[in-house]
N, C-alpha and C positions, 0 to 999 in steps of 0.2 A: 392716499394715505391709504395702507394695509391692514386689512378688517384683523387678518390673522393673527391673533394672542399667540405669543412667545414666552415659554417660562426659563427660566436661568437654570442650569443643572441640579443646584440644590433644591431651589423650588418645586423642578418635574420630581425630584424622590419622593417630596412630601406630597405632591399629588397620588402617585404612587404607591405610597405607604412602603416604602424600603428605606433601609438606610444611604446618605449618600454618599458614604463609603461604598459601597456594593455598586450601586451606578456608574460610579465611576470608574472601575476596574471593569464590568461589563462593555461600559460603551471605549474603553481604550483594548478590551481583548477581540474587540468586535473590529479595531482599527479606525472608528470614527472622532477619537480623538487620540490625542500623545500628551505626554508632562515632556516639555525642552523648557531649559533652564527654570526651573521651577516653576512653570508656567502651564495650564492646560493649553492644548493649540489643535483646531480641528485640521483632521486627516479630509482625501475628498473623500471618503467614504463615508463621511457625518455629513458632510455640505450634499449631498446627494440625497441622505436621508432628510434632508429639512435644517438641518445647523447651522447654525450664521453667527455671525461677532453682534456685541451691540457696546456702546460705549456711553458710560455715565461718569460726573464729575466724583460721586461717590465711591464705585467702584474701577474706576475703569474701563481698559477692553474685557470682555467677557464673553465665554457662551450662551448661545439661548437655542431651546428646540420650540419645535411647532407644539401648542397645547395639545393637540391631538396624536403625537408622537408615539406610536404604539413600541412599547418596551419587549415585544419577540422578538422584535428586531436584533436586538440584543443577545447577547447569549446567557441565558438561565442561571445564574450560578450555580456551581456543580454539577453541569452535565457535560456532557465530553462528546466534540469532536473527534471524527476518524485518527482527526492526526494527535488530540492526546490522548485518546484513548490507542493508537497505537505504541506511542510514546511508553505508555505502562508496560507494554510486551517486548519493546525494540522491535516494532514490525512499524514499515510506514504505512499511509493513511490509505493507498491502493489497497495494499495487500489486506488491511482491514476492512477493508469495505468487500474484496471477495470472500474474504471469509465469511461475513455478514450476509453476503447475496447467496452463498451456499448451504448457508442455513434457514434461508427460505427469510432474512428478517429484512431484506431492502429488496430493490429489483431496479435495473438500469435504466434510467431516460434517456432520453437522445444526449446529452448530456449532463451528468449528473446521476444523485441515485435517489429513489422515491422509496419511502418507506411502506413495507406492507403490511395486513392486520396481523401476522405472528411476532412482525419485528414493535407494534404499536402492543402487542400484550406483557413484553419487553420493558417498555416506556420508550422506547423511540418516538421520535418528536419530526414532525418533518419542518424545514425551514429552505428558505428559498435564499441567495445571495443579493444584497439588494442591489449593487452592482450592474450584476450579470447575468440576473432573475438564475441562474444555474441552480436545482433545487438538492439539496442536503439533508443530513439527518441527525439531530441531537440523541445521546444517549445518557442515560442515568448514571452513578456511579458502580450498578448494582451488577448491570454491563460483566462489567471486567473480573469478576469474581463466579459468574454463570460457570456451572459442571463442566457443561457442554461444548461452551466455546471455549474455555481454557484446554481441554483435552484434544479440542484437532488443534490450536495453536501448539500447544507440548510436540503434536503429532508431526504439521507442517515442518515443525522449527528443526525434529528432530534431537525433541529431549528427554522424549518417553527412554524409559533404563532397557529397553532391547537395543534402541539402536543405539546409543550409550557404546553399547558391546560391540557393534563395528567400526571398522576402521574408514576413516574419514575418506582417505586417500589413496582406496583401490583403486588399481589399474584398471582401462579400459577389455575388455574381454573381446578376444577375437581366437580360433583354434590353432593357430600357431604359434600363440603366448603359451599355450596350453591351460590358462588363467580359469578358463570356463571349467574345466574339470577340475581345478584347484579350490576353490572355491564358490560355493553353489548358492545362487541368489535367493536370500532369508529374510531378507528385511523388506517388511510390508510398506509399502506407501497408501497414499489418502484414498487414492483411485483404483487399489485394490492390487498393482502390481509389484511383482518381489525383485528388488535389488540386490546388490552386492556392496554395495556400500551406501554411508551416513551422506557422502557427499553426492551421490545418485540419487537419494530420496531424497537431499532436496529442493535437488533439479526437478525431480518429476513431479515433486508435490507443490513446486512453484507454478510447473505447467499447467500441473490439474486447476486449482486455484485463479489461475489466467484462463481461465475455459480454453485453451487450446491443446488439438487435439496433436496426441505422441504418441508414439510407437517406442517400446524398449525393447533393444537390441536386435533391430533388422538388421536383416541380411545385407550386405548393399548388393544392388542387381547387377553384378558383373560373374566373371568366370570365377575369380579366385572367393575363397571362401573367406571372407571379411564381416566384420559384424559392427557397426554404429553403435552408439551407446543410444542415440534418441532420435528418431525420423519425426519433421513435422510434415504430414502429407501438404497442409495448405500452402507453405512456398516451397516444400518439394530443401528442405533447409536439414542437414544432419549437424546434430551436435555431439562434440565427443569433450571429455572429461579425461584431465591429464591430471594424475595424480600420484605419481614415483617419480619424478624427473630427476632425484639424487642417483635411480640405478641406473648404468650406463646402460645395460640392456634393453631396458624401457626404453630409453630414448631413440634406442636405438630402432626400436620397434616404431614408435612415435612417428619418427622422421619416415619411417619408411609406408607404415600408414598414409600420414599427411601427402606423401608422394602419390600415392594412389587415388586420393580424394583429387588431385589438381590433375593428373591421369584422365581422368572420367571427367572432369569440370565440375562435379559435384558443389552444392554451398556445403561449405563448412563455416560451424562454430565453436568454437576452442577454449576452454574454461581451465582455470588452475584455480591451484588452491586460495589463492587471495578473492577469486572471483565470487565463494562461496560465499564468504561472509556478507554481499554485498548487491545479491542477486536481484535484488529491485533494480537496482539501480545500471545494473549490467547488461541483464538480459533485455530488455526491452529498447534500451539503443541499438544492439546488437541484431535482436527481428527485424523493426523497422527496415534496419538497409536489407532486406528480405525480403521485404512487402509483407512483412505479419506488425498489424497495429494490438497492443493491449492497451485494455480502460483503462 
């Protein structure tokens, strides 16, 4: 006979002095329970947290929890995960964590993230996944309106007034195209580089927040005078953004340039207009092929 006492979700809500509707919502957000055919069912995470079923003649089959169940295992009402915070800015959880790390609010763990004293000052609360043990941080809604964080996000997304004045699809720069003389690099990135287009700014900002060392417009180590868009020393990888593929002359130069990369067996990542709006999905996959991992 078990000594451990169990409470129904409704009785547990009374013990914790919160509305039962809120507790059910928190347990569902945490994937402890789910609603199927108008009935609450336990998920594996809920079982791992100590939940189980009981059956009575009056109530039928229902979910119960250990009397010692800790509410902090569920997401507090109103608190934001990196995922929900990212949804407010149309960014991935990975990108939000990178930005919060750059602001000194969190730091990397072997897996996951740890809140720093600075993060605690703005309301960050340390949590860990009940199943995997991977640490993560919850944030109060006020973080989404933090001026410093919003400014950084605007810069990284290219939403500043200055950034919008520059073309997104400006071509790559090399001497033979004459583009280096026609359009000077005037758009400042988050790490202080000056680039020639908004697309290049978004790529540079992505590499910076991912903590990937990179050079902008580095000359290729060959006899011909050719410049790449970006160079990553860690994997000896070059990145080219092709932005004016409707221009026949540009396409011809693109073909010649790709031929140079192939001739010297240089590792090349190619990006186009469609990739710019989904760098969080595209770049980690492409970089991994060259042995470069992103967190």
